[in-house]
C-alpha positions in Angstrom: 227.3 68.3 99.2 230.1 71.1 99.2 233.5 71.0 100.6 232.6 74.1 102.8 230.2 71.5 104.6 233.2 69.1 105.8 233.8 70.0 108.8 236.3 67.3 110.3 238.4 64.2 108.7 240.3 60.9 110.5 242.0 59.2 107.6 239.1 58.1 105.2 236.4 59.1 107.5 235.0 62.3 107.4 232.1 64.8 108.7 229.6 67.0 106.8 227.1 69.4 108.5 223.7 69.3 106.9 221.9 71.6 109.1 221.8 72.6 112.8 222.0 69.8 114.8 222.8 67.5 112.2 225.5 65.8 110.7 226.3 62.6 108.3 229.5 60.5 108.6 231.1 59.4 105.9 233.7 57.0 104.4 236.5 57.6 101.3 236.0 54.2 99.0 238.3 54.1 95.9 235.6 55.9 93.5 233.2 57.5 95.9 232.3 58.2 99.7 229.4 56.1 101.3 227.3 57.4 104.2 228.2 55.4 107.3 226.2 57.4 110.3 224.0 60.2 110.8 223.7 62.5 114.3 221.1 64.7 114.9 220.7 66.4 118.5 217.5 69.0 117.2 218.8 72.6 117.1 221.7 71.3 119.8 224.3 72.2 117.4 227.1 71.7 119.8 226.4 68.4 121.2 225.9 66.7 117.7 228.9 68.2 116.4 231.1 66.5 119.2 228.9 63.3 118.9 229.9 62.9 115.2 233.5 63.6 115.6 233.7 60.8 118.4 231.5 58.6 116.2 234.2 59.5 112.8 237.2 58.9 115.6 235.9 56.1 116.3 235.0 54.7 112.8 238.8 55.3 111.9 240.4 53.6 114.6 238.3 50.3 113.8 239.5 50.9 110.1 242.9 50.6 111.1 
């Protein structure tokens, strides 16, 4: 995973792009990040990114 793959952040949660239409959601912990979600919509990158950001924001709002 590289920093260039991170496409969105909200507090301790962030979204990383894996490939076309594929994203993972992570939560920062004390010493590392833990994957807490996966979004995949085949080759529909726009739909996948929108869903990943929505889920990231939802998780961040529940964490407060």
